[in-house]
N, C-alpha and C positions, 0 to 999 in steps of 0.2 A: 163569655159564651152565650149567655142569655140575650144580650144586645144583638150579638151576631145572628142568633136564631130568629130574633124579632125582625131584624133588618132583611134576612133571607126571606122570611114570610111576606114582608111588605113588598119586596121586589117581585116575588112570585105572584102575589095578588095583583100588583100593577101590571105585570106582563099578561096575566089572564084576563084582566079587565080590557086591556088593549088588544086582546086576541092575538098576542104574539106567540104564546106557547100553544101548540096544537097537540093535544094529547094523542092524536092518531099518528103523529109524525114519527117516523123511524129515524133515530140518530145513528150514525156510524159510531164505532167505538172511539175514534179520535174526537168526534163532535161531543160525545158523551163525556169524555175526559175533560174537554174544554168547558162544558157546561158545569161540571162538578167543580173545576178549578175556579170559575167565575163565582159560583155560590160561596166558595170557601174564602174568596179573596176580595170580594166587594166590600168597600168601606165608605161610609158617609163622613166627609170632613166636617170640621166645626162650622164651616160656612155653608153647609148643606149640599155640597157637590159630592156626587159619587165618584169613586175612583177604583180602579182594579188594576192589578199588576198584569204585565204582558204574559200571555200564557205560552211560554216556551215549551216546545216539544223536544228540543235538543239542547245540549249544553251551549249556552250563548257564547262560549269562549271559542266555538268553531267559526264565529264570524271573523272575518279577516279585517284589515285595516280599511276604513272607509273615508277618512279625512281627505286624502288626495283626490279621490274620485268626487267627492261633494264639492271641493274647491273648484275642480275643473268645470263641473256642471254649473256652479255659481257664476264662473266667468262667462260661460256660454249664455246664461240667463241675463247677466249684466249687459252683455253685448246686445242682446235682443232688446232689452229695456232702454238702452241708450239711444235706440233708433225711434222710440215712440214715447214721448213725454207723458202723454195721458196714460198709457199703460203703466209706465214706471210709477206715476203718482198713485194709481189704484193699488199696485203691487205693494209699494211701501206702506201705504195706508193699511192694507190688510196685515202686514207684518207687525206694524205698530199695535194694531188692535189685538192681534194674536198674542203679542208679548204682554200687553196691559191686562189681558184676561188670565194670564199665568199659564198659557199653554206652552210657552217657550221662554227660556232665559238665556242671557248672554253668558258665555263661559270664557274662561281664560285657559287656553290650551297650554300655556306655560306652567300652569299649576296642576296639570293632569298627573295622576299617579300611573305609571306605566302598568301597574297591575289591574287597574280598573279597565273595564271594557266599555267602549263607546261605540255608538253607530251613529254616524251622521247622515241624515236623510236629505238627499238633494230635492229641490223643489223647482217648479217652474209655473208660468202663467198659462191659463187656458182661458181663451176668450169666447164669448158667445153673444154676438151683437144682438140677436133676436130676443135675448132675455130681458124681461121688463124689470127684474129686480137686481140680479148679479150679473153683470156683463163680464167681469173678471173674477176667476177663481184661482187660488194657489193650490197646486196639487203636489203632494209630498209622495216621492217615489220609493215605497218600501220594497220594490222589486230590484232596486239598484244593486248590482252585485259588488261585493267587497273583494278584497285581494285573495280570499279563499274561494271565490266564485260562488259564494253563498250570499243570499240577500237576507234582510231582516224577515221577510215573508217566509223564506225557506225554513227558518228555525222556530216559526210560531205554529201553534196548533190551529187546526181548521175550526173556525167559529161556526156554530150551527146556524143554518139559514133560518131567520126569523119570520120571513115573509113568504107567502106563496108566490109562484110566478105570476107575472102580470098576464102573460099570454100562454095558453095551454094548447 
């Protein structure tokens, strides 16, 4: 408990230093619940990285099946990539890097427990030729609907906005 309080204090100090928390901001009840959830669930791993559980607002079991939709979208992405070898190379490079960083792991669906809840996020490439750094980004679609017509975003709490609007 002491370590958690110390961690929460460190995160809060960091956010204040970075001017992310605005004491004048008015949070909705849902945003406040999400903020509290974050503070109670943020953990620093042994390698120094911070992790936090997803802030579900609804029972995650309401999510329907998503594997078939994700596979369908993967085939569409593969079709697009098959027509552009440079795009495919950058896309595969990103996925390998993402995996090596521990952000995703390969799974064996044959070993899935039917009682476990899974949500497969479809992804696709977005290109921006004018970018001087990253011309290809991989975008994960958390708005993709499952068989229950709910998406992952539908069952997550609203995260408080931490930056002011760029244009007023």
